Structures are given as structure tokens and as C-alpha cells.
N, C-alpha and C positions, 0 to 999 in steps of 0.2 A: 438385483433386479435389473433387467434390461429396459431401457427407455428409448422411445422414438426420439430422433434428433429434434432439437428445438428450432423452430423457424423464427428467426429474429432479424430485426432491422438494425439493432445497435447493441454495442457492448461497452460497458464502462469498467475499467480495470483499476485495481489497487496497484501500487508500484512495488514497495519493499516486500519481499517474500512472495510476490506474485509474478512480476516480470523480471525483477532483478534480485540478486543476492547481495545485499549491502551490509550484512550483519557484522562482518569483520571490521569494516571502516567505522561503523557506528560504535562498536566496542572500543576501538582505538581512541575515538574522540571522547567517549565517556571516561576511559581510563586516564587520558591526559587531564580531563577536568577533575577527576578524583585526585590525581597527583598534585594538581594546583592547590588543592585544599588539604594535602597531607594524608590522603586516604589510600589504602592498599588497592592494588589492581584487582579487577574482577575477571573471571573467565568469560570468554565470548558467550557461552551458553546462558550465563546469568543475565547478561545484557539483552541478549536476543529475546528472552522470555518477556521483556518489558516493552518491546517495540510494538507499535500499532496505534497508540492513542495520541500521537503527537510528541514533538520533542520536549515540550514543557513537562509533560507527565513522565517521559523517559528520564529526564534529569531528576525530577522529584523522587522517582523510585530508586534511582541508582547512585545519587550523590547526596548523602544524608547531611545536608547543612540546615541551619535554621531557616524558618520562613522569611526572615528579613534578608537572607543572603540568596534565596532561591532564584530571584530574577537575575542577579549578577552571575550566578552559576550557569544559568541558561545561556547568557551571553558568552561566557567562557566556552561553553560547549559548542555553540555555533561557530565561533572562531576556530576551534580545533577541528570541527567537522569540515569546514571549508577547506582546510589544509589537506584533509585525507579523503575527500569526497569520492575520488575515483581511484584510490590506491589499489584496492582489491575488489571493488564492486564490479560485478559482471552480470550481463543478462543470463537468465536461466537458459539452458540448452533448449532450443525450440522456440524461444520467445520471438526472435526475429521472424521466423517462418510463420508463426501464428499471426503476427501483425500484418504480414504480407498477404496471407491467405484471406484475411477478413478486410482487406483494403477497400472493398466495395460497400462495406457497411459503415454506419456512423460509429466512430470509436471515440471514447472519452477516457480520461484518466482522473481519478480522485484519490489523492494521497493526503495523509495527515501530516506529511513533511511540509515545512515552509515552502511556499511557491518558488522562491528564488533558487533554492537548492533542487527542487523538483525540476525546474526548467534547465538548470545546469546539467543535470543527469540526462535528461532527454536529448539535449544538444550533444552531449558526449557520445551518445549511442546513435545519433542521427535519426532520432524518433520524433522530434518535435512536430514535424508535418504529418505524422501518422494520425494525430488526434485532432478532432474538431474542437474539443473542449478539454482544457487542462486546468485542474483545480488543486491548490495546495491547502494545507490546514489553516492558512490565514487568508484564503481568498474570499471567504464568505463569513457571515456572522456566526455560523455553526459548522462543525465538521462531523464526520462519521463518528459515532453511530447515528447521528442525526441524519435524516434523509435529504436534507437541503442540497448537498452537492449532487446527488443523483437526480433530484427534481430539476436542478439547474441544467444538468446535461440533457434531460428529456425535453425541457422547454426549448433550449437552444437548438436542438436537433429536430424538434417537432415529432417526437416519438411517443407512441402508445406504450405505457409501462409494461404491458404484457407482451410486447414485441421487443423487449430489451432485457439485458441481464447484467447483474453486478458480479464481477469475478474477483475474489480476494481470498487471502489466507488467514484472516483474522475474524473473530466473532464480531468485531465492530463493522466489518464489511457486510456480513450476513444480516446483522440487525438493521443496518442502513438500507440494504436492498429490500428486505421484507417491509420495512416501514414505507418505502417509496412505491411498493407494489410491483417491483420487477422480479424476474427470475433471479435466483441466487445460485452461484456456482462457487463451491469452496475448494480452495487449492490446498491439498493435504501435504504438499511438499514444503510449505513455508515454515513459519515459526510457532504454529499452534498445534497442540497435540490432536490426534484424530478424535479422541473423546471430546475435547473442547470444541471442535468443529461440529461433530455430529449432534452435540447437545443443542446447537442452534437450529437444527433441522433444515439445512440447506436443501434446495431442490435437486441439486446435482453435486457430485464430488469428483474431482480429478486428481490423479496421482502425479501427473506431470503436465506442464502447460500445453504440450502438443496434443493432449487428449481433447482439447477444445475443438479441433478441426473435425472430429467425428461426432462430437456432441451437439454441434450447432451447424445449422445450414441456412 
């Protein structure tokens, strides 16, 4: 079905799987963590499926240690990830052009990745100044799928929810956007199956990040 372009004043983006492909480096860090505990390596695809709910849950799902060791394992993972943060992580084709195209709008970023690593990645790609609001998974008392990060963005930018959209590749992004009352745009090129995304009933679906320029005006 064809839709008229959305007339919006602001966009808030997810990071991993939406603007950047970081899955190989995340998998490297997870596998180094697994090796630390004597566990066999996992394929990148197995790690990728667990990305999106924050690094604590990523570790809990992919590094099967006892609950008494989980916090330690998360610390090991963060140290490993810091060493590999930008080894193979790259912006998706068209991401830079999209951010430039929408430079006149209020742009925000809400990742479930820790804020320290989120900012390091934005600085690596020269994107820090593109966003009025940048939030990591530990920036606020709640993270996606809670709507708090999106509401924080709306409040700081003075935006009406129906004049803004959440763009993300995960069900947690779509759920957060719906709960905040903004438009939701699902990125079908990220780490979630198409059926997993459509089950969340996003308002729009894009097959590559560059599709946003014709979807939103």
C-alpha cells in the first residue's frame, strides 16, 4: 500500500541495526567473554539475534554462567567490547546521507547500548553533533521498550508526538514508539525477521535506511 509522506518535525533513531552494522564486533566481544569462561564460540548470527535489549541481557542470553557470576561476565564483556568497538562496525550505506538530509529537523538517538560506548561510536563517525538528544541504555531510569527515552527526546525538543517518529530495527523500538504516541518506522534490514517486525504493526516499513528520505518530509 502506498502512503503519503509523513510531515514530521523530529526523528529519533535506534543505533545498532538501524544506523550502524555493529553485529560482528558485538559477536567478537561476546565470544571473547565466552572464551574467558571456557565456553565454545558462537556464530555471529546467534549473537545478532539477541541484540536490542541492552548489553546486560545480551550477556545473560549468550554467556550461560550462574546468576552470581553474571555481573562479572557483563564487566568482562564491556572490556572486550571496548577493545573491538570499531574494528568492523560501519554505518549502513545511506546513513550519512539520511542524517544530512534531515539536518533541519530535530534528531535524537536512543540506544539500549551503554551511553559511553554510544558516544564513542558517534564520535568515531563524526555524528555527535547531528543529534540534539543522545540517550544510552543507562542514561535514564528506564530503557526501550519503555517510552521514557522517546518522551525525554520529545520534551527536550518541544515536539508534538504526532509530529515525530521512532526509527528502529527491533520490536523494542516499535513498542517504545507506540507507547510514546509517535509514528513508528521499522527498519527491515536490521537484526529482526520481517515477521517479527510486522507483528508489532509499525506505521511504516523501510528496506534500507535511504528509504526515509522519500517516506518523510
